[in-house]
C-alpha positions as protocol buffer text, in pm:
chain_id: "A"
residue {
  index: 1
  type: UNK
  ca { x: 1340 y: 1443 z: -4874 }
}
residue {
  index: 2
  type: UNK
  ca { x: 1025 y: 1245 z: -4664 }
}
residue {
  index: 3
  type: UNK
  ca { x: 1045 y: 1060 z: -4356 }
}
residue {
  index: 4
  type: UNK
  ca { x: 750 y: 875 z: -4178 }
}
residue {
  index: 5
  type: UNK
  ca { x: 740 y: 813 z: -3846 }
}
residue {
  index: 6
  type: UNK
  ca { x: 467 y: 629 z: -3652 }
}
residue {
  index: 7
  type: UNK
  ca { x: 466 y: 666 z: -3249 }
}
residue {
  index: 8
  type: UNK
  ca { x: 168 y: 571 z: -2981 }
}
residue {
  index: 9
  type: UNK
  ca { x: -8 y: 702 z: -2719 }
}
residue {
  index: 10
  type: UNK
  ca { x: -338 y: 622 z: -2466 }
}
residue {
  index: 11
  type: UNK
  ca { x: -519 y: 911 z: -2325 }
}
residue {
  index: 12
  type: UNK
  ca { x: -885 y: 940 z: -2233 }
}
residue {
  index: 13
  type: UNK
  ca { x: -1136 y: 1177 z: -2325 }
}
residue {
  index: 14
  type: UNK
  ca { x: -1514 y: 1192 z: -2350 }
}
residue {
  index: 15
  type: UNK
  ca { x: -1704 y: 1426 z: -2617 }
}
residue {
  index: 16
  type: UNK
  ca { x: -1958 y: 1659 z: -2453 }
}
residue {
  index: 17
  type: UNK
  ca { x: -2127 y: 1721 z: -2781 }
}
residue {
  index: 18
  type: UNK
  ca { x: -2180 y: 1377 z: -2892 }
}
residue {
  index: 19
  type: UNK
  ca { x: -2542 y: 1192 z: -2825 }
}
residue {
  index: 20
  type: UNK
  ca { x: -2410 y: 879 z: -2789 }
}
residue {
  index: 21
  type: UNK
  ca { x: -2164 y: 645 z: -2606 }
}
residue {
  index: 22
  type: UNK
  ca { x: -1848 y: 882 z: -2673 }
}
residue {
  index: 23
  type: UNK
  ca { x: -2051 y: 1147 z: -2454 }
}
residue {
  index: 24
  type: UNK
  ca { x: -1896 y: 936 z: -2156 }
}
residue {
  index: 25
  type: UNK
  ca { x: -1546 y: 919 z: -2053 }
}
residue {
  index: 26
  type: UNK
  ca { x: -1325 y: 625 z: -2228 }
}
residue {
  index: 27
  type: UNK
  ca { x: -1002 y: 558 z: -2378 }
}
residue {
  index: 28
  type: UNK
  ca { x: -803 y: 528 z: -2688 }
}
residue {
  index: 29
  type: UNK
  ca { x: -457 y: 402 z: -2791 }
}
residue {
  index: 30
  type: UNK
  ca { x: -403 y: 659 z: -3044 }
}
residue {
  index: 31
  type: UNK
  ca { x: -165 y: 608 z: -3308 }
}
residue {
  index: 32
  type: UNK
  ca { x: 21 y: 952 z: -3491 }
}
residue {
  index: 33
  type: UNK
  ca { x: 167 y: 903 z: -3812 }
}
residue {
  index: 34
  type: UNK
  ca { x: 401 y: 1211 z: -3899 }
}
residue {
  index: 35
  type: UNK
  ca { x: 519 y: 1273 z: -4273 }
}
residue {
  index: 36
  type: UNK
  ca { x: 806 y: 1530 z: -4202 }
}
residue {
  index: 37
  type: UNK
  ca { x: 1025 y: 1718 z: -4513 }
}
residue {
  index: 38
  type: UNK
  ca { x: 1380 y: 1838 z: -4460 }
}
residue {
  index: 39
  type: UNK
  ca { x: 1716 y: 1811 z: -4663 }
}
residue {
  index: 40
  type: UNK
  ca { x: 1927 y: 1481 z: -4638 }
}
residue {
  index: 41
  type: UNK
  ca { x: 2212 y: 1599 z: -4442 }
}
residue {
  index: 42
  type: UNK
  ca { x: 2597 y: 1518 z: -4527 }
}
residue {
  index: 43
  type: UNK
  ca { x: 2570 y: 1186 z: -4285 }
}
residue {
  index: 44
  type: UNK
  ca { x: 2283 y: 1062 z: -4518 }
}
residue {
  index: 45
  type: UNK
  ca { x: 2024 y: 1160 z: -4255 }
}
residue {
  index: 46
  type: UNK
  ca { x: 1731 y: 1365 z: -4275 }
}
residue {
  index: 47
  type: UNK
  ca { x: 1750 y: 1359 z: -3896 }
}
residue {
  index: 48
  type: UNK
  ca { x: 1846 y: 1064 z: -3696 }
}
residue {
  index: 49
  type: UNK
  ca { x: 1510 y: 908 z: -3593 }
}
residue {
  index: 50
  type: UNK
  ca { x: 1587 y: 854 z: -3255 }
}
residue {
  index: 51
  type: UNK
  ca { x: 1629 y: 1229 z: -3166 }
}
residue {
  index: 52
  type: UNK
  ca { x: 1268 y: 1298 z: -3328 }
}
residue {
  index: 53
  type: UNK
  ca { x: 1119 y: 973 z: -3169 }
}
residue {
  index: 54
  type: UNK
  ca { x: 1225 y: 1123 z: -2851 }
}
residue {
  index: 55
  type: UNK
  ca { x: 1109 y: 1501 z: -2931 }
}
residue {
  index: 56
  type: UNK
  ca { x: 775 y: 1358 z: -3043 }
}
residue {
  index: 57
  type: UNK
  ca { x: 683 y: 1143 z: -2755 }
}
residue {
  index: 58
  type: UNK
  ca { x: 745 y: 1407 z: -2529 }
}
residue {
  index: 59
  type: UNK
  ca { x: 522 y: 1632 z: -2707 }
}
residue {
  index: 60
  type: UNK
  ca { x: 212 y: 1367 z: -2709 }
}
residue {
  index: 61
  type: UNK
  ca { x: -32 y: 1365 z: -2448 }
}
residue {
  index: 62
  type: UNK
  ca { x: 49 y: 1016 z: -2312 }
}
residue {
  index: 63
  type: UNK
  ca { x: -171 y: 871 z: -2044 }
}
residue {
  index: 64
  type: UNK
  ca { x: -400 y: 1230 z: -2002 }
}
residue {
  index: 65
  type: UNK
  ca { x: -710 y: 1345 z: -2043 }
}
residue {
  index: 66
  type: UNK
  ca { x: -764 y: 1533 z: -2398 }
}
residue {
  index: 67
  type: UNK
  ca { x: -1032 y: 1704 z: -2217 }
}
residue {
  index: 68
  type: UNK
  ca { x: -807 y: 1897 z: -2003 }
}
residue {
  index: 69
  type: UNK
  ca { x: -646 y: 2023 z: -2355 }
}
residue {
  index: 70
  type: UNK
  ca { x: -932 y: 2060 z: -2582 }
}
residue {
  index: 71
  type: UNK
  ca { x: -1327 y: 2167 z: -2515 }
}
residue {
  index: 72
  type: UNK
  ca { x: -1413 y: 1887 z: -2767 }
}
residue {
  index: 73
  type: UNK
  ca { x: -1139 y: 1642 z: -2791 }
}
residue {
  index: 74
  type: UNK
  ca { x: -1253 y: 1437 z: -3168 }
}
residue {
  index: 75
  type: UNK
  ca { x: -1011 y: 1292 z: -3359 }
}
residue {
  index: 76
  type: UNK
  ca { x: -1030 y: 1575 z: -3582 }
}
residue {
  index: 77
  type: UNK
  ca { x: -966 y: 1852 z: -3329 }
}
residue {
  index: 78
  type: UNK
  ca { x: -706 y: 1627 z: -3193 }
}
residue {
  index: 79
  type: UNK
  ca { x: -534 y: 1623 z: -3540 }
}
residue {
  index: 80
  type: UNK
  ca { x: -517 y: 1984 z: -3556 }
}
residue {
  index: 81
  type: UNK
  ca { x: -394 y: 2063 z: -3205 }
}
residue {
  index: 82
  type: UNK
  ca { x: -98 y: 1831 z: -3211 }
}
residue {
  index: 83
  type: UNK
  ca { x: -30 y: 1967 z: -3572 }
}
residue {
  index: 84
  type: UNK
  ca { x: -44 y: 2310 z: -3463 }
}
residue {
  index: 85
  type: UNK
  ca { x: 211 y: 2164 z: -3114 }
}
residue {
  index: 86
  type: UNK
  ca { x: 442 y: 2012 z: -3299 }
}
residue {
  index: 87
  type: UNK
  ca { x: 501 y: 2213 z: -3618 }
}
residue {
  index: 88
  type: UNK
  ca { x: 695 y: 2474 z: -3486 }
}
residue {
  index: 89
  type: UNK
  ca { x: 924 y: 2248 z: -3285 }
}
residue {
  index: 90
  type: UNK
  ca { x: 1018 y: 2064 z: -3601 }
}
residue {
  index: 91
  type: UNK
  ca { x: 1077 y: 2362 z: -3749 }
}
residue {
  index: 92
  type: UNK
  ca { x: 1358 y: 2435 z: -3487 }
}
residue {
  index: 93
  type: UNK
  ca { x: 1533 y: 2171 z: -3592 }
}
residue {
  index: 94
  type: UNK
  ca { x: 1526 y: 2228 z: -3940 }
}
residue {
  index: 95
  type: UNK
  ca { x: 1214 y: 2034 z: -4057 }
}
residue {
  index: 96
  type: UNK
  ca { x: 882 y: 2047 z: -4195 }
}
residue {
  index: 97
  type: UNK
  ca { x: 578 y: 1884 z: -4033 }
}
residue {
  index: 98
  type: UNK
  ca { x: 366 y: 1786 z: -4397 }
}
residue {
  index: 99
  type: UNK
  ca { x: 89 y: 1578 z: -4228 }
}
residue {
  index: 100
  type: UNK
  ca { x: 0 y: 1418 z: -3911 }
}
residue {
  index: 101
  type: UNK
  ca { x: -226 y: 1159 z: -3880 }
}
residue {
  index: 102
  type: UNK
  ca { x: -394 y: 1049 z: -3579 }
}
residue {
  index: 103
  type: UNK
  ca { x: -556 y: 699 z: -3544 }
}
residue {
  index: 104
  type: UNK
  ca { x: -884 y: 678 z: -3277 }
}
residue {
  index: 105
  type: UNK
  ca { x: -879 y: 303 z: -3406 }
}
residue {
  index: 106
  type: UNK
  ca { x: -751 y: 52 z: -3655 }
}
residue {
  index: 107
  type: UNK
  ca { x: -1019 y: 233 z: -3917 }
}
residue {
  index: 108
  type: UNK
  ca { x: -1070 y: 575 z: -3842 }
}
residue {
  index: 109
  type: UNK
  ca { x: -869 y: 848 z: -3848 }
}
residue {
  index: 110
  type: UNK
  ca { x: -846 y: 1231 z: -3890 }
}
residue {
  index: 111
  type: UNK
  ca { x: -525 y: 1375 z: -4120 }
}
residue {
  index: 112
  type: UNK
  ca { x: -434 y: 1719 z: -4103 }
}
residue {
  index: 113
  type: UNK
  ca { x: -208 y: 1847 z: -4415 }
}
residue {
  index: 114
  type: UNK
  ca { x: 12 y: 2178 z: -4353 }
}
């Protein structure tokens, strides 16, 4: 069974390799869309959404400078970084992170599939 959770976080970054205004420090309210796979348990749920939301929120870089984690924090690099960080934590719960979408605006996203 697949389930989907949408979380948001606010972070700042600057793109050192970009020739334009995004080279300078600026922020986004990012949207993260998680597609998670797992078996339906005896209680009829793959997992308790409340538990997974808390886990995900604890791993997202809310109100942090993304350049502290990534040299070049593009949406693509951020998506890959978060996918690599979050996937093993979900696996500890018997869940598989299938896709992660990182939206930097209403019209632009990077997607990682595992």
